[in-house]
KOLKOLTOR-656170 format. One record per residue: z, y, x of N, C-alpha, C in turn. Coordinates in steps of 0.2 Angstrom, whole numbers. Example, Ala and Ser with C-alpha at 12.3 -4.5 7.8 and 13.67 -1.06 7.14 Angstrom:
BEGIN
ATOM; 39; -28; 66; 39; -22; 62; 39; -16; 66
ATOM; 35; -11; 64; 36; -5; 68; 39; 0; 64
//
This chain:
BEGIN
ATOM; -81; -261; 88; -76; -260; 83; -70; -264; 85
ATOM; -64; -262; 86; -59; -266; 88; -56; -270; 82
ATOM; -56; -276; 82; -54; -280; 76; -47; -282; 76
ATOM; -43; -280; 81; -36; -281; 82; -32; -277; 77
ATOM; -34; -271; 76; -30; -266; 72; -33; -266; 65
ATOM; -31; -271; 61; -34; -272; 54; -33; -266; 50
ATOM; -28; -262; 50; -27; -256; 46; -32; -251; 48
ATOM; -33; -250; 54; -38; -245; 56; -45; -247; 54
ATOM; -46; -253; 54; -53; -256; 52; -53; -255; 45
ATOM; -48; -257; 41; -49; -256; 34; -50; -248; 32
ATOM; -47; -244; 35; -48; -237; 34; -55; -235; 35
ATOM; -58; -237; 41; -65; -236; 42; -70; -239; 37
ATOM; -68; -245; 35; -73; -248; 31; -73; -245; 24
ATOM; -67; -243; 21; -67; -239; 15; -70; -233; 16
ATOM; -69; -229; 21; -73; -222; 22; -80; -223; 22
ATOM; -82; -228; 26; -90; -229; 27; -93; -232; 20
ATOM; -89; -236; 16; -92; -238; 10; -92; -232; 5
ATOM; -87; -228; 5; -88; -222; 0; -93; -217; 2
ATOM; -95; -217; 9; -100; -212; 11; -107; -215; 11
ATOM; -108; -221; 9; -115; -224; 9; -119; -220; 4
ATOM; -124; -217; 7; -128; -212; 3; -132; -216; -3
ATOM; -133; -223; -2; -137; -227; -7; -132; -232; -10
ATOM; -126; -230; -11; -121; -235; -14; -123; -237; -21
ATOM; -126; -232; -25; -128; -234; -32; -134; -239; -32
ATOM; -139; -238; -27; -144; -243; -27; -142; -249; -24
ATOM; -137; -250; -19; -135; -256; -17; -131; -260; -23
ATOM; -127; -256; -27; -124; -259; -32; -128; -262; -37
ATOM; -134; -259; -39; -139; -262; -43; -142; -268; -40
ATOM; -143; -268; -34; -146; -274; -31; -141; -280; -31
ATOM; -134; -278; -29; -129; -283; -29; -128; -286; -36
ATOM; -129; -282; -42; -128; -284; -48; -133; -289; -50
ATOM; -139; -288; -47; -145; -293; -48; -144; -299; -44
ATOM; -141; -299; -38; -140; -305; -34; -135; -309; -38
ATOM; -129; -306; -40; -124; -309; -44; -126; -313; -50
ATOM; -130; -309; -54; -133; -312; -60; -137; -318; -59
ATOM; -142; -318; -54; -146; -323; -52; -142; -329; -49
ATOM; -137; -328; -45; -133; -333; -42; -129; -337; -48
ATOM; -127; -333; -53; -123; -336; -58; -127; -341; -63
ATOM; -133; -340; -63; -138; -344; -68; -137; -351; -67
ATOM; -136; -353; -60; -135; -361; -59; -128; -363; -59
ATOM; -123; -359; -61; -116; -361; -61; -115; -364; -67
ATOM; -110; -369; -67; -108; -373; -73; -101; -370; -76
ATOM; -97; -366; -72; -91; -364; -74; -92; -360; -80
ATOM; -86; -360; -84; -86; -356; -91; -81; -350; -91
ATOM; -77; -350; -85; -72; -345; -85; -72; -342; -78
ATOM; -72; -335; -78; -73; -332; -71; -67; -326; -71
ATOM; -63; -326; -66; -59; -321; -64; -62; -316; -60
ATOM; -61; -310; -61; -64; -304; -57; -59; -299; -55
ATOM; -61; -293; -54; -56; -288; -52; -58; -281; -55
ATOM; -54; -276; -56; -55; -269; -58; -57; -266; -51
ATOM; -63; -263; -51; -65; -260; -44; -61; -253; -43
ATOM; -60; -253; -37; -56; -247; -34; -59; -245; -27
ATOM; -58; -238; -26; -60; -236; -19; -68; -237; -17
ATOM; -72; -236; -22; -79; -237; -20; -82; -245; -20
ATOM; -77; -249; -23; -79; -256; -23; -85; -257; -28
ATOM; -89; -263; -26; -94; -265; -31; -91; -267; -38
ATOM; -94; -265; -43; -91; -267; -50; -95; -273; -52
ATOM; -92; -279; -53; -95; -285; -55; -95; -286; -62
ATOM; -92; -282; -66; -91; -283; -73; -97; -282; -77
ATOM; -102; -278; -76; -108; -278; -80; -112; -285; -79
ATOM; -112; -287; -73; -116; -294; -72; -112; -299; -75
ATOM; -106; -299; -75; -102; -304; -78; -102; -304; -86
ATOM; -103; -298; -89; -103; -298; -96; -110; -300; -98
ATOM; -115; -299; -94; -122; -302; -95; -122; -310; -95
ATOM; -118; -312; -90; -117; -319; -90; -114; -322; -96
ATOM; -109; -319; -99; -106; -321; -105; -111; -321; -111
ATOM; -116; -316; -111; -121; -316; -116; -126; -322; -116
ATOM; -127; -324; -110; -132; -329; -109; -129; -337; -109
ATOM; -123; -337; -112; -120; -344; -113; -124; -348; -118
ATOM; -125; -355; -116; -129; -359; -121; -125; -359; -127
ATOM; -129; -361; -133; -126; -361; -139; -120; -366; -139
ATOM; -115; -364; -143; -109; -368; -143; -104; -368; -137
ATOM; -106; -364; -132; -102; -363; -126; -99; -356; -126
ATOM; -92; -356; -125; -89; -350; -124; -87; -348; -117
ATOM; -89; -342; -115; -88; -340; -108; -82; -335; -108
ATOM; -78; -335; -103; -73; -330; -103; -73; -326; -96
ATOM; -71; -320; -96; -70; -316; -90; -63; -314; -90
ATOM; -60; -314; -84; -53; -312; -84; -52; -306; -78
ATOM; -47; -302; -79; -45; -297; -74; -38; -299; -72
ATOM; -37; -297; -66; -30; -299; -63; -24; -294; -66
ATOM; -19; -298; -67; -12; -294; -68; -8; -296; -62
ATOM; -6; -291; -59; -2; -292; -53; 6; -293; -55
ATOM; 8; -298; -51; 16; -300; -52; 19; -297; -46
ATOM; 23; -292; -47; 26; -288; -41; 31; -293; -38
ATOM; 35; -298; -42; 40; -302; -38; 36; -307; -34
ATOM; 31; -311; -36; 28; -316; -33; 22; -314; -28
ATOM; 20; -308; -29; 14; -305; -25; 8; -309; -27
ATOM; 7; -312; -32; 1; -316; -34; -2; -313; -41
ATOM; -7; -316; -43; -11; -313; -48; -12; -318; -54
ATOM; -11; -316; -60; -13; -320; -66; -19; -317; -69
ATOM; -23; -321; -72; -29; -318; -75; -29; -318; -83
ATOM; -30; -312; -86; -30; -311; -93; -37; -310; -95
ATOM; -39; -312; -101; -46; -311; -104; -47; -303; -104
ATOM; -54; -302; -102; -56; -295; -103; -63; -295; -106
ATOM; -64; -290; -110; -71; -289; -113; -72; -281; -113
ATOM; -78; -279; -114; -80; -272; -115; -76; -269; -121
ATOM; -72; -264; -119; -69; -261; -125; -62; -263; -125
ATOM; -60; -268; -121; -53; -271; -121; -48; -266; -120
ATOM; -42; -266; -124; -37; -262; -123; -34; -263; -116
ATOM; -33; -258; -112; -31; -258; -105; -24; -254; -104
ATOM; -20; -256; -99; -14; -252; -97; -14; -253; -90
ATOM; -9; -249; -87; -9; -250; -79; -4; -255; -78
ATOM; -5; -259; -72; -1; -265; -70; 4; -262; -65
ATOM; 8; -266; -62; 14; -264; -58; 11; -260; -52
ATOM; 5; -260; -50; 2; -256; -45; -3; -251; -47
ATOM; -2; -249; -53; -6; -243; -56; -14; -245; -56
ATOM; -15; -251; -57; -22; -253; -58; -23; -256; -65
ATOM; -29; -253; -68; -30; -255; -75; -30; -263; -76
ATOM; -27; -265; -82; -26; -273; -83; -27; -273; -91
ATOM; -30; -279; -93; -30; -280; -100; -23; -280; -103
ATOM; -23; -277; -109; -17; -277; -113; -16; -282; -118
ATOM; -11; -286; -118; -10; -291; -123; -16; -296; -125
ATOM; -19; -298; -120; -24; -303; -120; -22; -310; -117
ATOM; -25; -315; -119; -23; -322; -117; -24; -323; -109
ATOM; -19; -326; -106; -19; -328; -99; -23; -335; -99
ATOM; -27; -335; -93; -31; -342; -92; -31; -343; -85
ATOM; -33; -349; -83; -34; -351; -76; -42; -351; -75
ATOM; -45; -346; -71; -52; -346; -70; -55; -352; -66
ATOM; -61; -354; -67; -64; -359; -63; -68; -356; -57
ATOM; -69; -350; -58; -73; -346; -53; -70; -340; -52
ATOM; -69; -337; -46; -66; -331; -44; -70; -326; -40
ATOM; -72; -321; -43; -76; -316; -39; -71; -311; -35
ATOM; -71; -311; -29; -66; -308; -24; -69; -302; -21
ATOM; -66; -296; -21; -69; -290; -18; -67; -291; -10
ATOM; -72; -288; -6; -71; -288; 1; -72; -281; 4
ATOM; -68; -279; 8; -69; -273; 12; -74; -275; 17
ATOM; -73; -281; 20; -78; -283; 26; -78; -291; 25
ATOM; -82; -294; 29; -83; -301; 29; -86; -303; 36
ATOM; -84; -309; 38; -86; -312; 44; -90; -319; 43
ATOM; -91; -322; 48; -95; -329; 47; -90; -334; 43
ATOM; -93; -339; 40; -90; -345; 37; -85; -343; 32
ATOM; -86; -338; 28; -81; -336; 22; -75; -332; 24
ATOM; -75; -329; 30; -69; -325; 32; -70; -319; 28
ATOM; -64; -316; 25; -64; -310; 21; -59; -305; 24
ATOM; -60; -299; 24; -56; -294; 25; -55; -290; 19
ATOM; -48; -290; 16; -47; -287; 10; -42; -281; 12
ATOM; -38; -278; 7; -34; -272; 8; -28; -274; 12
ATOM; -26; -280; 13; -20; -282; 17; -14; -284; 13
ATOM; -15; -283; 6; -9; -285; 2; -8; -293; 1
ATOM; -13; -296; 2; -12; -304; 2; -13; -307; -5
ATOM; -14; -302; -10; -14; -305; -17; -18; -311; -19
ATOM; -25; -310; -17; -30; -315; -18; -28; -321; -14
ATOM; -26; -320; -8; -24; -326; -4; -19; -330; -7
ATOM; -13; -327; -8; -7; -330; -12; -9; -334; -18
ATOM; -13; -330; -22; -16; -333; -28; -20; -339; -27
ATOM; -24; -339; -22; -29; -345; -21; -25; -351; -18
ATOM; -20; -349; -14; -15; -355; -12; -11; -358; -18
ATOM; -10; -355; -23; -6; -357; -28; -10; -360; -34
ATOM; -16; -358; -35; -20; -361; -41; -22; -368; -40
ATOM; -21; -372; -45; -23; -379; -45; -26; -381; -51
ATOM; -32; -383; -52; -37; -384; -46; -39; -377; -43
ATOM; -41; -377; -37; -43; -371; -34; -50; -369; -37
ATOM; -50; -362; -39; -57; -360; -42; -62; -359; -36
ATOM; -68; -360; -38; -73; -358; -33; -73; -350; -31
ATOM; -73; -348; -25; -72; -341; -23; -79; -338; -21
ATOM; -81; -333; -24; -87; -329; -22; -85; -322; -20
ATOM; -86; -320; -13; -84; -314; -11; -90; -309; -12
ATOM; -89; -303; -14; -94; -298; -15; -93; -292; -10
ATOM; -98; -290; -7; -97; -284; -2; -104; -281; -1
ATOM; -104; -275; 1; -111; -272; 3; -112; -275; 10
ATOM; -118; -275; 12; -120; -278; 19; -117; -274; 25
ATOM; -116; -268; 24; -113; -264; 29; -106; -267; 32
ATOM; -103; -271; 27; -96; -273; 29; -96; -280; 33
ATOM; -102; -282; 36; -102; -288; 40; -99; -287; 47
ATOM; -94; -291; 48; -91; -290; 55; -92; -297; 58
ATOM; -96; -298; 63; -98; -304; 66; -93; -307; 70
ATOM; -88; -303; 72; -82; -306; 76; -76; -306; 72
ATOM; -76; -305; 66; -70; -306; 62; -67; -313; 62
ATOM; -61; -314; 63; -58; -321; 63; -53; -320; 58
ATOM; -51; -326; 54; -46; -326; 49; -39; -326; 52
ATOM; -35; -322; 48; -28; -323; 50; -25; -329; 48
ATOM; -18; -330; 49; -15; -336; 47; -15; -337; 39
ATOM; -14; -331; 36; -13; -331; 29; -20; -331; 25
ATOM; -25; -330; 28; -32; -329; 25; -34; -336; 22
ATOM; -37; -336; 16; -40; -341; 13; -48; -340; 13
ATOM; -52; -344; 16; -59; -343; 17; -62; -344; 10
ATOM; -68; -340; 9; -71; -340; 3; -77; -346; 3
ATOM; -79; -348; -3; -84; -353; -4; -91; -350; -3
ATOM; -92; -344; -5; -98; -340; -5; -97; -333; -4
ATOM; -102; -330; 0; -102; -323; 1; -109; -320; -1
ATOM; -108; -315; -6; -114; -312; -8; -114; -304; -6
ATOM; -120; -302; -5; -121; -295; -4; -127; -292; -7
ATOM; -129; -286; -7; -135; -284; -10; -141; -287; -7
ATOM; -141; -290; -1; -147; -293; 2; -147; -301; 0
ATOM; -142; -303; -4; -143; -310; -6; -136; -314; -4
ATOM; -137; -321; -4; -132; -325; -2; -131; -325; 6
ATOM; -126; -323; 8; -125; -322; 16; -122; -329; 19
ATOM; -118; -332; 14; -115; -338; 17; -113; -342; 11
ATOM; -114; -349; 11; -111; -353; 6; -109; -360; 9
ATOM; -103; -362; 7; -100; -368; 10; -104; -374; 8
ATOM; -106; -378; 13; -110; -384; 12; -107; -389; 7
//
């Protein structure tokens, strides 16, 4: 697979992900991996994403995480709101049944909920390489957002195992992830 033509690579990865005959089973396994991984985490706010184009949906696992909060601890989940001018993301509180509307890029976002700075960010990946290298859709939203957030949240990428690209190198704009999860478990974690 030629890794120099990232647009062609993205198209192939989207098509192959959508064609996975066992994508539902993989999603169930990845839900379990994410839930187990979250058990040991101390963060109380997580930013995630609204799944598109056959992406893994992290929201059921994250909602279960909120339900398992220790007594007296409030946990929040946020979904991104894209800022067309800056090309970055802000995170607004999401919950099941939350009123939604389309953002500037026609992706559903929470309507009229509080903005917050997530301590942990679940990042969708089309593909991934060694040492936290991520291949996204190419818009740079997550990378710009991660460069601007202080303190920087812990970043956990989620992808199906088929997206592993052993020769993938980061571009100048790429921000490496702290953890990479697939349906097979933790693929990489920053020491």
